[in-house]
N, C-alpha and C positions, 0 to 999 in steps of 0.2 A: 430390449428393444432400443435401437439407436435413437439418440436425440434428434429432433427435427429442427432444433435451434442451436446455433453456435454463434459465439461472438465473431466479429470479423477476424479472420486469422491473422491479418496484418497488424492487429493490435497486440497480439500475444508474441512477445519477443524472447529470444535467448539473450543471455548477458552480452555476448559479443555484438549482437545486432543492436541491443539497447545502447551500447557505447558508441557504435557507428551512427545511429540515428541522433543521439544527443549531440555528438560532435557536429553533425550536419546542421542541426537546428541552431546551434551556437554560431556557426559560420554565417547562417542566414539571419543572425541577430534576433532570434526568437527566444523568449524568456521561458526557461525550463523550470518546472516545479516538480519536486520529488516528495513522495511520502511512502510510508510502508506500514505493513501490519499483517495480522493473521487473516482477517476477514473471513472467519469461519462460518458464521451465520449472518449474512448481510441483513442489517436492520436500519431504521431511519437515522440513527446516530451516525452510522457509516456514510449513508448517502448524503446527509447534510454536511458532514465533515469534508467529503470528497468534492462536493459542489463548492464549498468555501475555498478549498485548496485550489481548485481550477481557476477561480476568479483572480488568482495572484500571478497568472502568467499566460503564455500562449500555448503551452503544452503541459499536460499532467501525466507524469510517469508514476505508476504505483508498483512498488515491489511487494510481493506476497511471500511470506515465510513458507519454506518447504515443510513437508509433513513432520520430519524429524525435529525441526526447531519448534514447531507448534507443540509437539508432545512434551518437549523439555520445558517450554515456557508455561503451558497451560495444564499439563498433567495427563493422567490416563484417560482414555476415551476421546481424546482430541487428537487431531482435528475431526470434525464431523464429516467434512468433505475433503477429498484428496486435493493437493495443491493445484494441479492443473484444472480441476473443476472450480476451485475457488477463484483462480485466475480468470477463467472463462466468465464467471458470474460478474466479477469486477469489470472486466473488459466490456461487458454488455451495457454498462452505464455510459450514456452519451457524454458525460463530463470527463470521462477517463479517455485519454488518448492512447496510452500504451500500458501494458502490464508485463512484468517479468517476475519469475519465481526465483528466489535466492536461497542458498543454503547458509547455515550458520545462525547463531543466536541473534546477531545484529547485522545490519546491512553496511557496516562501516567500510568494508573493502569496496563494495559496489558504489557507495557514495563518493569515496575517494577517487574512483575511476571515472565517474560521471561528472562530478563537481557541478551539480545543478545551480542555477541562479538562486533558487529558493528551496529551502528544506522546511517541510511542514510536519509538525507533530501536534497531538492533542495537548491542551493546556494542563492535562493531568500529569504531564512529564515536566519535572523541574528543569529550568534552562540548562543547568550543569549536567543533567542526565540525558540530554538529547544526543544520541549517537550521530556522529558526522558533523556536529556543530563546528568544531575546530577546523576541519578540512574545508567546509563550505565557506566559513567566514574568512579563512586565510586566502581563499581564491577570489575574494571580492563579493561573494554571495551573502545572503542573510537567512536567518532562521525565523519562522513565524509559528507562534503557538495559537491554535484555533480552539476556542471554547468547546468543551465537551457537551453534547446534548444530554441533558439530565433524563434519567429514567430508562436508558437503553444500555444493555450489556449482554454480550453473547452468553457469558457465564450465568447471568440471572435468567435468561430465556431458557437455557438448558435445565437449570434447577427447577423452574416452574413447570416445564414439560415433564420432568421426571416425577413430579408430585401429582400429575393428572391421574385420575383413577379411571382408566379406559380399558 
């Protein structure tokens, strides 16, 4: 049965469209914030993180890992939802302005092409491990680490679900 709900289609971008929109936002002096992740099973840690990221600028662009990269990063059985569905779920959040799915283990190439004003990652990433940091800082932008909401993890949610005796 087809879904009766979809995120606004104009929020789901191709990479070329994301580059075009970010360039336009910069021309209009809008502050662009970028973050990325797998966002496999959306939980309060994700929503709090994205809300905090959105507060740092005028536009929040979220890059979602494609299915192949999630499998490589998270292991067998992942992702739970395909990339386009994960993108749709993230795009449904009001704090998110745009979503793009990217291929590869890191979004370094995408970040280098977009050069957002602000690159955001969770504080569980050491500053020297934040992919795209050098590119963003070299272009005059900055990197912000947002504290991780304790008690939330997609992996632990999956583990708990697998232990249920139903």
